[in-house]
Backbone as CSV, one residue per row, in Angstrom:
resi,resn,N_x,N_y,N_z,CA_x,CA_y,CA_z,C_x,C_y,C_z
1,MET,-11.333,-5.252,15.917,-11.415,-3.854,15.450,-10.691,-2.992,16.316
2,THR,-10.362,-3.326,17.600,-9.635,-2.501,18.469,-8.185,-2.893,18.670
3,VAL,-7.809,-3.984,18.082,-6.361,-4.442,18.213,-5.655,-4.182,16.807
4,PRO,-4.456,-3.575,16.868,-3.669,-3.383,15.685,-3.411,-4.709,15.025
5,PHE,-3.308,-4.710,13.722,-3.204,-6.024,12.864,-1.936,-6.736,13.322
6,ALA,-0.876,-5.937,13.656,0.439,-6.582,13.879,0.416,-7.332,15.218
7,GLN,-0.610,-6.920,16.111,-0.667,-7.577,17.382,-1.564,-8.913,17.331
8,LEU,-2.240,-9.178,16.223,-3.012,-10.456,16.070,-2.133,-11.613,15.954
9,SER,-2.654,-12.714,16.311,-1.884,-14.025,16.046,-1.764,-14.195,14.565
10,ARG,-0.871,-15.096,14.170,-0.745,-15.480,12.729,-1.960,-16.027,12.177
11,ALA,-2.624,-16.815,12.978,-3.923,-17.490,12.531,-5.037,-16.376,12.268
12,GLU,-5.070,-15.415,13.212,-5.986,-14.301,13.049,-5.718,-13.402,11.833
13,GLN,-4.493,-13.196,11.641,-3.997,-12.387,10.413,-4.416,-13.084,9.196
14,ARG,-4.089,-14.494,9.035,-4.377,-15.197,7.970,-5.904,-15.260,7.678
15,ALA,-6.681,-15.406,8.752,-8.185,-15.381,8.572,-8.622,-14.072,7.988
16,ILE,-8.071,-12.924,8.381,-8.500,-11.629,7.743,-8.054,-11.624,6.226
17,VAL,-6.843,-12.033,6.034,-6.301,-11.912,4.586,-6.884,-12.932,3.684
18,GLU,-6.948,-14.104,4.150,-7.373,-15.265,3.266,-8.874,-15.554,3.411
19,GLY,-9.508,-15.156,4.510,-10.925,-15.462,4.747,-11.096,-16.771,5.493
20,LYS,-12.341,-16.949,5.941,-12.734,-18.106,6.810,-14.211,-18.318,6.684
21,LYS,-14.633,-19.469,6.416,-16.095,-19.911,6.263,-16.769,-19.030,5.293
22,ASP,-17.784,-18.293,5.685,-18.589,-17.404,4.820,-17.909,-16.243,4.313
23,TRP,-16.886,-15.746,4.969,-16.179,-14.473,4.645,-14.989,-14.795,3.758
24,GLN,-14.886,-14.091,2.538,-13.928,-14.323,1.581,-12.551,-13.803,1.906
25,GLY,-12.462,-12.880,2.856,-11.204,-12.182,3.188,-10.900,-11.105,2.271
26,VAL,-9.802,-10.471,2.590,-9.379,-9.289,1.838,-8.934,-9.696,0.387
27,ARG,-8.198,-10.822,0.240,-7.928,-11.334,-1.053,-9.102,-11.682,-1.861
28,GLY,-10.065,-12.341,-1.174,-11.366,-12.668,-1.946,-11.996,-11.360,-2.461
29,PHE,-12.012,-10.295,-1.554,-12.659,-9.123,-2.014,-11.944,-8.484,-3.250
30,PHE,-10.592,-8.490,-3.186,-9.899,-7.940,-4.410,-9.970,-8.855,-5.607
31,ASP,-10.085,-10.188,-5.417,-10.349,-11.142,-6.591,-11.664,-10.828,-7.162
32,TRP,-12.784,-10.510,-6.355,-14.054,-10.200,-6.824,-13.997,-8.853,-7.591
33,LEU,-13.246,-7.857,-6.971,-13.168,-6.586,-7.695,-12.554,-6.693,-9.063
34,GLU,-11.552,-7.681,-9.187,-10.866,-7.850,-10.486,-11.911,-8.250,-11.624
35,THR,-12.980,-8.875,-11.227,-13.996,-9.194,-12.242,-14.856,-8.024,-12.660
36,LYS,-14.700,-6.908,-11.862,-15.499,-5.670,-12.228,-14.575,-4.571,-12.728
37,LYS,-13.356,-4.927,-13.128,-12.421,-3.814,-13.567,-12.737,-3.168,-14.937
38,TYR,-13.816,-3.662,-15.483,-14.244,-2.934,-16.718,-14.793,-1.577,-16.351
39,LYS,-15.199,-1.376,-15.068,-15.648,-0.153,-14.601,-14.526,0.839,-14.198
40,LEU,-14.587,2.058,-14.691,-13.495,2.988,-14.468,-13.194,3.226,-12.936
41,HIS,-14.272,3.441,-12.083,-14.043,3.655,-10.717,-13.406,2.520,-9.991
42,VAL,-13.687,1.282,-10.420,-13.090,0.086,-9.846,-11.624,0.094,-10.179
43,ARG,-11.229,0.363,-11.401,-9.845,0.412,-11.863,-9.068,1.464,-11.053
44,VAL,-9.687,2.588,-10.780,-9.019,3.618,-9.975,-8.817,3.216,-8.535
45,PHE,-9.912,2.521,-8.074,-9.808,1.957,-6.716,-8.706,0.919,-6.543
46,LEU,-8.639,-0.029,-7.496,-7.662,-1.096,-7.442,-6.242,-0.560,-7.591
47,SER,-6.013,0.560,-8.346,-4.709,1.081,-8.534,-4.149,1.696,-7.284
48,LYS,-5.040,2.056,-6.328,-4.533,2.543,-5.077,-3.877,1.485,-4.179
49,TYR,-4.236,0.278,-4.374,-3.873,-0.847,-3.493,-2.813,-1.781,-4.259
50,ARG,-2.229,-1.456,-5.372,-1.296,-2.296,-5.989,-0.029,-1.992,-5.297
51,GLY,0.746,-3.113,-5.140,2.079,-2.956,-4.573,3.178,-2.615,-5.664
52,TYR,3.863,-1.499,-5.355,4.876,-1.242,-6.324,6.207,-1.258,-5.686
53,THR,7.337,-1.634,-6.231,8.591,-1.687,-5.668,9.209,-0.281,-5.591
54,LEU,9.657,0.099,-4.406,10.312,1.474,-4.265,11.775,1.464,-4.733
55,CYS,12.082,2.477,-5.222,13.504,2.605,-5.697,14.422,2.541,-4.497
56,PRO,15.448,1.788,-4.499,16.302,1.680,-3.319,17.148,2.965,-3.166
57,ASP,17.385,3.787,-4.140,18.156,5.078,-4.059,17.283,6.079,-3.396
58,CYS,16.138,6.339,-3.905,15.397,7.550,-3.464,14.273,7.128,-2.475
59,GLY,14.049,5.824,-2.348,13.053,5.378,-1.301,11.593,5.817,-1.737
60,GLY,11.341,6.006,-3.009,10.087,6.357,-3.408,9.882,7.935,-3.609
61,GLY,10.945,8.651,-3.286,10.832,10.099,-3.423,10.722,10.635,-4.863
62,ARG,11.190,9.867,-5.782,11.036,10.142,-7.247,11.749,11.429,-7.614
63,LEU,12.891,11.687,-6.935,13.646,12.863,-7.293,15.112,12.322,-7.474
64,ARG,15.809,13.054,-8.451,17.287,12.809,-8.663,18.113,12.987,-7.440
65,GLN,19.201,12.595,-7.441,20.179,12.759,-6.204,20.455,14.182,-6.053
66,GLU,20.545,15.021,-7.111,20.876,16.470,-7.095,19.776,17.077,-6.288
67,ALA,18.546,16.711,-6.507,17.394,17.367,-5.870,17.294,16.962,-4.403
68,ARG,17.720,15.697,-4.142,17.600,15.197,-2.782,18.748,15.728,-1.861
69,ASP,19.759,16.249,-2.553,20.955,16.866,-1.857,20.565,18.209,-1.309
70,VAL,19.596,18.945,-1.777,19.178,20.163,-1.225,18.280,19.992,-0.016
71,LYS,18.703,20.695,1.105,18.042,20.581,2.327,17.382,21.840,2.701
72,VAL,16.064,21.850,3.195,15.448,23.041,3.758,14.889,22.629,5.088
73,GLY,15.372,23.274,6.127,14.913,22.985,7.345,15.233,21.584,7.863
74,GLY,16.414,21.055,7.341,16.898,19.842,7.692,16.299,18.579,6.951
75,ARG,15.329,18.908,5.994,14.729,17.785,5.216,14.929,18.102,3.749
76,ASP,15.002,17.031,3.066,15.145,17.186,1.534,13.644,17.288,0.980
77,ALA,13.666,17.722,-0.310,12.325,17.907,-0.943,11.542,16.580,-1.123
78,ALA,12.203,15.505,-1.021,11.540,14.192,-1.331,10.574,13.824,-0.102
79,TRP,10.832,14.342,1.060,10.006,13.900,2.300,8.496,14.152,1.967
80,ARG,8.153,15.173,1.176,6.705,15.514,1.026,6.139,14.506,0.069
81,PHE,6.905,13.843,-0.906,6.325,13.040,-1.922,6.422,11.647,-1.591
82,ALA,7.345,11.235,-0.718,7.600,9.826,-0.389,6.497,9.208,0.514
83,PRO,6.310,7.992,0.413,5.360,7.312,1.355,6.037,7.518,2.803
84,CYS,5.208,7.159,3.741,5.720,7.236,5.174,6.957,6.361,5.312
85,ARG,7.962,6.934,6.001,9.200,6.218,6.286,9.312,5.900,7.680
């Protein structure tokens, strides 16, 4: 709990994601949630963790090039909407 995930060994990372012994792991948890997706709040929860491919042009900013060309204070408008870069 006190060590960043990236600093764990591959075996420890795999145990967290895949599970070990009595613990199903993160994937097991999401597999279990998939059986409950008939509930609205579970569908909303699952949608937050789905992986989506970011656009290579805008990096997830969801703005046209014309809008990204406008700079305010050295930043374009997409910095507010894009995921952490």
